[in-house]
N, C-alpha and C positions, 0 to 999 in steps of 0.2 A: 503303474502311474495312475493316479486318480484323475477323473475328468474334470476339466476347467471350462467354465462358462463365462462368456463375456457378452455384454450388451453391444451389439454392432449398430452403430448410427446409420450404416448404409441400408440396413434392412429394418431397423427399429425393433429388432427381436434379440432376445437373449439366445445365443448360440454356443454350441459346443466348440472349443478351440481345437482346430486341427490344422497344424503348420504345414506349409507347403513342403518343406524338407525337414524330416524328423531329426536330422543331424544338428540343425541350428535354426533357431527362430530370428528373424529379422525384424527389428522394432525401431521406429523412428518417432522422435517427439519434437514438436515445434518449440524452439527455445526463445530466449528474449531477444528483443532489438537493443543492442547495447548503446543506447544514447542517454540512458537515465537508470535509476535504481529499480531493480525488480521489486515488487510489491509483495506483501504476504498473500495477496490475491493471486499474483503470478505463480507463487511458489506452492499454492494448493495444487495447481496443475502438475508441477515438476514432482511434488511429493506423491501424487496418485501414480505417475509414471514410474517412480521408484518402487512403490508397492508392487505394481504390476511386474516390473523387472525382478524383483525379489520372489514373487509368487511363481513366476515361471521357472526360476532357478530351484526354488523349494519343491517344485513338481518334477525336477529332474532334467529340465531343458537347458541346453547351452544357448545362450543368447547373444546376438550381436546387436548393441543398442547404440544408436546415433542421435545426437541432438545437435541442432544447428545453433550458431550465433550470428544473428543478423546485423552485420556491421555496414551495410550499404543497401540502397533501394527501396527501403520502407518509407513511403511518403507519409505526410501527416494525416491523410485519410485514405480510404480504399478507392477513391475516385480517380487515381492516376494523375492527379494535379497537386500543386503546392510543392513544398520543399521536402528533401530528404531528412528524415528525423535526425540522423547522425550530423549532417551538414548544418542543419539549424541549431542544434545544441552547441556545435563548435562555435557558430557565429555569436550565439548569446553569451557563451562564457569565454570568449576571446582566446580559444584554444584551437589546436589542429584536430581534424577528425581522428586522426591516430591517437592523440592524447585522450580524446573523449572515449573511444572504444576501448582502449587499453585499460583506463580507470574503471570504467562500468563492468568490463569483463572480469577484472580481478576481484572487484567487489562481489559480483554474482557468484563466481567461483568459491569465494570465502563463505558466502551465505549458504551456498550449495552444500558445502562440507559441514557447516555448523548445524544443519538440519539432518545430518546423517544420511544425505542422500548418496547412495552407493556409487563409487567410481564406475563410469559407463565405458563403453568400448571407445568412443571418440567424439570430441566436440569438433564440429566442422564450422569454419568461418566462411561466409559468403565471399569475401574478398580473396580468399585462397583458391576459389573455384570459379573465376571469371571465364576461363577458357572452356570449362564444362558447360556453363550456362550459354555461352555463345555457340557452342556446338549444338546444344539441344535446340536452340532457336533455329539454327541453320537446318536441322532435321525437319522441324515444323514447317519452315519456309518450302522445303522439298515436297512436304505432304500437301502443300497449297492450302494451309489453314492459318495464314498470316497475311497482314497487309500493312502498307506504310502510310503514315500521315505526317503532317509537318513536325510533330513532336516525338514521334517514336514509331516502333514496330508493334502491332497489335495482333492478339489472338482472335481469330474469327469464330465465335461460338456457333453461329448459325452454319457457317461452313463445316465446322466440326460435326454438327449433328447430321447434315446432309451426307458427308463422306463416310461417316462411321455408323450411322443408323442409331447411334446413342443420344440420349437426352442430357444436355447440359444442366448441372445444378441438381442432380438427382439426390445428392446428400443434404442439400439445404432445406430448411424448414420454412424459408422465407421466399417471397415472390420476387425474383431477380428483376422482373420487368419494372418493379417499382423504383428502380434506380434511374429514373428518368433525368434526374439533375446532372447525371454524368453527361448525357448527350448535350445539354446546354453548355456545359463547361468545355466539351470538346466535340463540336459539330461534325468533325470528320470521321468520328467513330461510325461504323456501320450500324452497331447495335449496342444498347445501353449496357449489355452484360459484357461486352468485349473489354479486354484488359490489357495493359501494357507488358510486353516482353522485354523491350529495350527502349530506354528514353534517351532522346538526343540532348546533348548539353547546348543550351541556349547560345552561350557564349563560351566555346572551347577554351579551356585554360582558366576559367573563372572558378570552377568546382575544384575541391581538393581531391575528390575521388571520381575519376573518370577514365575511360579506357577506349583504345582503338577497337573497332569492330568492322565487319563488311558493310555495315549500314552508316558508319560514321562514329565520331567520337561521342561517347555517352556512358551510360551505366545501366545494369540490369534492373528490371522491375523486381518487386518483392516476391512474387509468387514463383518465378522461374527457378530461384535458388533452391527451394526444398525439393523440387523434382530432380534437378540436376544432382545434388549431393545425395539424396536418399537413393537414387538408382545407381549412382557411381559405387556406393558402399554396400548396398543391400540387393541389387539386382533390379531388373525391370519390374518384377512383381515381387512383393514381400509381404509379410504376415500382418503387422500391426502399425498403425499410425495413430498418435495420440496428440491432443491439444485442447485448449480451452474452448468452451462452447461458442465463443465470439468468432472463432475461425471457421465455424461450420457453414456459415452463410456465404462466404466469398472466397477466402484464401483456400480452403480445402476443395471445393468444387473446381477451382481454377487449376489446382495441382492435378486433380483426376483428369480433367479435360486435356490439359497440355501433355501429360505423361502417356495417356492412352492414345491420343492422337499421334504421338511420336512412335510409340511401340507396337500399336495394335493389340496390346495385351492388357488384362486386368491389372490395375495399378497396385492396390491394396486390398487384402481380403477383410481385415477387421479395423474399423474406425472407432476410436474411443474418445469421447468428449466430456470434459470435466465442467460441472456447473459452477458459476460464479461464486465467489465468497462475498458475503455481504457484511457491512460494518454497522452496527447499531441498527440493523434492519434496512439499510439503504445500500445502493450501488457505490462501490468505492470510487472516489474522485477527488481531484485536487481542489475543486471549487467547493466541495463540502468539508474540506480540511480533515478527511478520514483517510488519507492516503499513507498507509503505514508500511515501513520496511523492517526487515529483521533487525537492523541497527537500532531503530526506534524501540523495539521490544527489550533489547539488551540494556538500553540506557535506562529503562524503567525497572531494571532488575530481573527481568524474565529470562529463563533458560530457553533458547531456541527450540530445544526439544519438546518443551511444553506446547509450543505451537504445533509441532508434528503430532503429538498426542491429541491436541484439539482437532486436527484434521481427521484423525482416525475415528473420532466419535460420530462422524456423519458419513453416509454413503456418498461416493464421488458424484453420483447423478442427482443427489438431493442438495438443496440450498443449505448452506452453513452459515450461521450468523456469528460474526466476530464481535465480542465486547471485551473490555478489560476484565470484567468480572468472570466471563467464560474462560479467558486465558488463565486467570488466577485459580480457578477451580481446576483446570487441566494441570496446572503446575503443582497443585496440592495432591492430585490423584497420582501423578508421575512420581513425586517424591515418595509417597506411600508405596507405590509399586516397586520403586527401586530398592527401598529399604527392606521391604518384605523379602524380595528375591535375594538380595544381599545376605540377609539373615540366614538363608538356607545354604549359602555357599560353604563348601567343606564338609557338608552332611550327606554327600552322595555315596555313602558306604552301602553297597549292594547286599541286600538281604532277600531272601525268597518271599515273595509277596503271596498272600492268600489269593485264591482264585477271584474272590470279590474285588479286592483292591487292584489286581492286575487287570480286571475288566474295566475298572474305572480309569486307570491310566491309559489304556488302549482307547477307551471311549472318548476321552478329552482330546486325544491326538487326532482322532478321526473327526470329532465335531469341529475342532479348529481348522482342519483342512477343508472340510466341507464348507465351512463359513467363508473362508477366503477364497475358495474355488467357486463360490457362487457369486460371480460378477464383483469379486473384491469387497465382500461384505465385511468391512473392518469393525463396524459397531458390533456385530455379532461375534467376530473373532475376539475382539477385546472382552466381551461379557463372558466368553468361554475362559480366557485367562484368569479373570478374576474369580469365577466360579471354581476353577481348579485350585487356585491358591488357598481358598476357604475350605477346601475339601479335607477329608482325613487320610489321604494318601501320604505316604512318607516324604519327609522333607527333601530328601535327595531326589525323588522323583518329580516333586514340585519344581525344583531348581532346574533339572534337566529339561522338563517340559517347557518352562518359562524361557530358557535360552533357545530352545528349538522354535518356539513361536516367534520369538524375537528376531530370528533370521528374516522374517517377513515384516514385523512391525517396525524393526529399526530403531528401537528406543535405547540401545546402548546398555542393556541390562548387565551384560557380562562385565563391562568395563567399570561400572559404577562402584565406588568405594564409599562406605559410611565414614564420614569424618568423625573420629572420636574426640570428644571433648572432656577434658579432665574435670571431674566434679569435685569441688572442695570437700574436705573431710567433714566439715560441720554440717554441710548440706546432706551428705550421705548418712550421717548420724541421725539427722531429723527424720529422714526417710525411713531408716531402720526403726526408730522409736515410733513412728506412725504405724508401720506394719505391725509391730508388737501389739500396739493398742487395738488395731482392727481385729486381730486374731483373738484378743480378749473380749471383743464385742464392745469396747469402749469407743464408739463411733464419733461422739461429740469431741472427745479429746483428740482422737486421731485427726478430726477436721481442723482443729486448732493447729496441729503440726502442719497440715497441708497448706493453710494459709500462711504460715510462717515461711514455708517454702517459696509460695508465690511472691511474697514481699522480698524475698532475696533473688527473685528473677528465675525461679526454677518451677517446673511443672512435674508432678508425679502422676504416673499412669499405672494403674493396676492391670497386669497382664497374667496369662496363664503360667508364665515362668517366674513370676514375682514383680515387685514394683520397679518401674523404669523411670528414671529421672532425666529430664532434658532441660536444656537452657532455653528460655523464652526469647526469641529473637526481637529485637527492638528495631 
């Protein structure tokens, strides 16, 4: 098994991946809050999680991969004030909270599949794990790292530091103390960094989603769900936790603090954070009207896998700029890749390779593995794929290697079928006449035939195997 290296946000270093249990890797990714449509920015994170999942399997690991669906508890800001995003969306749309979460969950899962994101071990809903969240809060209460205010039960970050000797927020690159606005919004909080574990319903019965608890009727805070669900399915300590870079400053430090306060054990070994997707060089936002979904791409005639290809062109820790032109270029490259690979299908008749060509085949496999194992370097892995396809190794080996690489890239190369278009007899005749003229060196006359083909809506391309006629799409 080749060595795999990942950049661990906890240490800020690229580290060799060494699982806690060699029999099975535990991996958790923070999924969507299902109050609205997931954007193409959100899906960059989920696509990277998928690449990591596939890479682990490519390296021979068995993986248990969990992703949450937040259907309660995520307030409109990280400051533990305001409305629950799901409840707010339900009010605005005149629907029930269940209607909202069901609709957006189904849309998310459809987009998830459209982007060839591999089926994972389990999606977990926050509302299905209320008991587990309450039980975890009770454990924290027994550890004496919680306190009660008029609006909920809070985690005591300073108490956590004093009792465990650990520093709160070690994952964050931001100064948590700057969140002073939180103190003014809730003066009962002991510290600006403290966060809600359980929120009380102001008027029980008014909310659509609320539950009985030892502290009164209410609902869980956003952060507690990920700790409760990840530890239920992956254990008190597990290997990998992945999410967008926006979760690094608050959500993930809160997960670490509450989990380690409850168990006294290290929570996660490797933290992976994905950099934001930019749109036309700017942060994606509704106010800038650059807030795109997978459905928006499809309406403009783009294949969702073209977006996946675009994601692969940049390293996950580097900024990636989305434009319609860049997506168009990705779709063109994807089409060329698919057609080239499909053209080698059925040509995998095994022959004895010369030592030189066998070395090339082995070298491409090693170079691809080295690239993807180097902190998921997808741009370099793609470059190896294209270089291999342009090489002089046999077509059958090109096809086999491309499918092997696609186990990680997920571009659907095995399933792609070239749509055959019947070319009219008169068009084929023109192409044949042009080819004869070219062979006779009558290039000006041949060009007249080429222009005649263009007028009929066909393009002729000279290839190593002869002229290729294709219809020009309008």
